[in-house]
C-alpha positions, 0 to 999 in steps of 0.5 A: 120616436119609440114611446115608452111603456107604461111603467117606464113613463111612471118612472120618468115621472118620479125622476122628473120631480125629484131633479126638478121639483121644488119645495113647497109646503102643503096642507098636511105640513109634511113638505113636498117636492113639487111640479106643476102640469104633467101627463102619461098615456096608457095603452091598454092593448099593451097590458094593464098598468099595474106597477110591478117595481112594487106590488100593489094592493089590487084588492083595495083599488077594485073594492074603491072602484066599486064603491065609488060606483055604488054612490056611497060616501061611508067607509063601512062597505070598505071596511067590511071587505077588508080595505082600509085605505080610507080609515085615517080621515074619519078616524080623525073626525071621530077623535076631533068630535067624540065626546067619549071621555076614552077615545077608540084607538084606530084599531078599536074604531075600525072594529066598531065600524064593522061590527056597529051599523049605528056607530059606522052611520055617525063616524065613518061617513066622509060627506058628499066624496067622489061616489056621491058626486058621480052618482048622486049630483044634486040639482038645485031644487030638482033631484039629482044627476047620476053622471055615470048613468048619463054618460053611458047612455050618451057614449051608446047614443052620441059617441061622437060627443065632446060632452062625455065628462064625469065631474066630482069637483062640486064647489057648493059641497066642499065645505061639507067634506071638509067639515067631516075632515075629508078630502075634496076630491083629488082626481076632480074631472074625467072626459070619455072619448070614442074613435074607431070602436075604442073608448079612451078616457082622460082624467084631470088629477089636481093633486097628485101623491106620486108615490102612494096614490098615483099608482092607485090611480093609474090602475082604478082609472084603467079598470073603470075604462075597461068596465065602461068599454065592456058596457058600452059595447067598445074596445078599451083604448087609452088612459090619459092621465094629466096632473095639476100639482104633481109631488113627492112627499118629503117622507117619501123620498127614500122609498122613491129612490129605492123604487127607482133602482128596480127595473120594471117587469112585464105588465100583468092582464086583468080578465073581466066577466064578459057577462056582466054588461051593466055597470051596477052589477060588477062584483069583486069576483068578476075581476082576474089578475093574471101574469103579475109579478111584482117586486116587494111592497114599499111601505110609506105613511099616508099624509092625512 
């Protein structure tokens, strides 16, 4: 049986949701067509799975991943580097809690985050989100765990282990994220697997915005896999993407149908600076994309 290519699998998922998904209300009150329990697989030896049926914001993918790996929760690093994919959530917190009589517009809020470190410290933090849990998981009364550092050590020492896991879902700190108007981790847990000199990773995603979020997640975890393979001396294998509630928002249906009219093109390649052997030393300039020929982007509103 012929296995479909990376982008064809993703487009088939969109078709599946359109055909078989049922209406389901959601936290944002936007409404979705939703399914439960699906899985996609991407063999990274066949190209980097960056969608071609709409142009992807790879700069945002890279900087967000570097932000996670820094263990940070404040969006200032992203804003300083021209990435605004997380702006809406802390801005919403600012609007709800500021005592300023004249509230800033989102554009002015972002500008102040960039210019004023003290303002950013107060109003641009998302709480203990992904990077905090990856690098600073709190142990009760005994410091913290750097899960990324630990899993790299374990991959090198015991590659046969079935415990090569990093989790962002910390029940004890979910309330702290929600208080900041943040979003509890959607991509909740990932597990590495070593076999035959190759490193693979499987992600469990509890909630998946199929049009806007999932293409970003595919690229992000594929890139993370490549980075982790490089620092552990292995070759990249498969990225396995497992979904819980996978959905299309009601205000994305037109955009999805537009995308499905497009025929996938050849996947691009990403080259990583081979000199970097420390997960903490990667910089934006260490990643080079080649052979990317996408269709134009398709804009859609974010459900906050």
